[in-house]
N, C-alpha and C positions, 0 to 999 in steps of 0.2 A: 504494500500500500504506500502511496505517496504521502509524504508529510511536507508541510510548508512552515517556514518560520517568518513571522511578521512582527512589526512593532505594534504593541497593544494600543487600542483606541479607548477613549473614555467609556464607551458602551461595553467594553470587555471587562470592566472592573469587577462586577459581581461574579462572573464566570472564573476569573483568575483568583479572586478571593476564595471561592468555593474550592478550587483546585489546591490552593495553598493550605487551607484548613484540613482538607482530606489528607494531603501528603504529610503535613506536620503532625497530624493526630497521633501517629505511632510514637512520637517523641515523649508523650505523656507517660507511656509505659517505661521509658528510660529515665524519667524525671529530668528531662532536658527542657529548659524554658527559653524560648525565643520570643522576641517582642511581637512577631506576627501572630503567634497563637493567642494573643490577648487583644489584638487590634480589630478594628471594624473595617468594613468595606470602604469607608471613607479614606482610610490610610492607603489602601491600594489605589483608589481614585487619585489621591494626591501624588503617589509615586508615578502613575501613568502620566500625569501632567508635568512632573518635575524631573523625572529620571527616564531612562530607557528601559522599558519593560518589554521583553521579548516573549512571544508565545509560540509554541510549536503546536500546530494543528494537524489532525488527521481526520479526514472526512468532515471537516468543519468544526470538530470538537477540540477544545484546548486540552492537551495531555501533558504538556511540560511548559515551564516558564522559568525565566531567569531575569533578574533586574540588575542593570548596570548603573551604578551611581558614579558620575564624573566628579573629579576633585572639586571641593568647595572651598571658598576662602576661609571659612571658619572650621575646617577639619582639625581634629586634635593634632598637636605638634608632634606627638610620638608616632603618628601614622604617616605614611608617604602620601605625597600629592599625586596619586595615581588613581585610575578607575578602580572601583570596588565592586566585586560581585556580591550582590545583596541576596535577595530571596531566590533560591534555586530549588525547584520542586518538580517531581514527576508524579502524575496520578498513580495511586497505589496499584491499580489494575494494569498499568503499563510499565512497571518497574522491571529492570533486568532485560529490557528489550532494545537497549541502545539509544533510547530517546533522550535521556539525560546527557549522555556523551555527545549526541548530535547537537543539541541546543547550546551546551556549554562550549563545545569546539567552535561552533559558528560565532558565538559571542567573542571568544578569544581571538580567533584568526580573522574572520571577515569583518566584524564590527570594530574591534579594538586595534588589532595589528594593521590590517589592510586599509580600512577607512579612516580611522582616527590616528593612526601611527603611534599608538600608546606603546612605550617601551616595555611596560610591565603592567600587571594587574594583581590585586590582592583580594582575599576573602577571609572570613572568620567562621569558625565552627566551634561547637562545644567541646571542651577538652574531654569530658567524660563520655562523649558519644563513642560507641565501641568500634566504629570502622571508618567514619568520614575523614579523619585526618590522614589515615593511610591511603584512602582512595585519592585524595587531593595530592598527596606526595607522589603517588604513581603517575599522576598527570603532570608532574614537574613543579609543583608548588613546594616552597621551602618555608618552614616556620621562622618567624622573626619577632613575635611580640605576644604578650598575654594581657588580657584585660577582662573586667567583669561588666556584663551588659546590665541595663536597667532592671530586668527581673531577677538579677543576682546570679546569672549563669557565667561561669568562668569560660572565657573564649581563648582560642589560639588563633593567631593571625598567620596566614601563609601567603607568600608572594611567588608569582611566576613571571619570568622574563618572557617577553613575546617577540622582541626584535633582537638582532645580534647585539652582543654586549657592547660593541663600540657605539651604539646608539643610546645606551641607557645611562642616565645621570644618577640613578638611585642604586646604591649597593646595599644588599641585605646584610645586616650585622649577623655575626655568628649567634645562634640561639641554641641553647642546650636545655633539653627537657630535665625537669627535676626528678 
């Protein structure tokens, strides 16, 4: 089946919100707390207006999404002024079918590297999540920072170089797990 990746429109907010809620619901069993699990559809609507929310559709249905937040003037000083992969989710019934890899690869290579010429990208995930850090590391992300999010979840930040190192002005400090 053919799938398409498109930039979300305001009228997609409810569908993307529902997808995020379904995808992140399994985190409650792991006692992982992300801000989206407590957010309203209005927060997704705002992200669609202010950030780049991608949606992967198959037969018209949203089955995966990723949000790319571009650097903001008021970002925390300890974090790089690089694009940030924010909400990333695949509908539970479509997991392990390559859709997550497809949308994340498109965001990294087509949107960020090819179109925006971003030298690198970073993301964050819960330290206690049993497999996400390892999956991101297999995709070329390297840990560089830790921080606690508003709901109290300890996060690990990981960065991935997208362009040849001669293009990159940000170097990742050495990070050692405790």
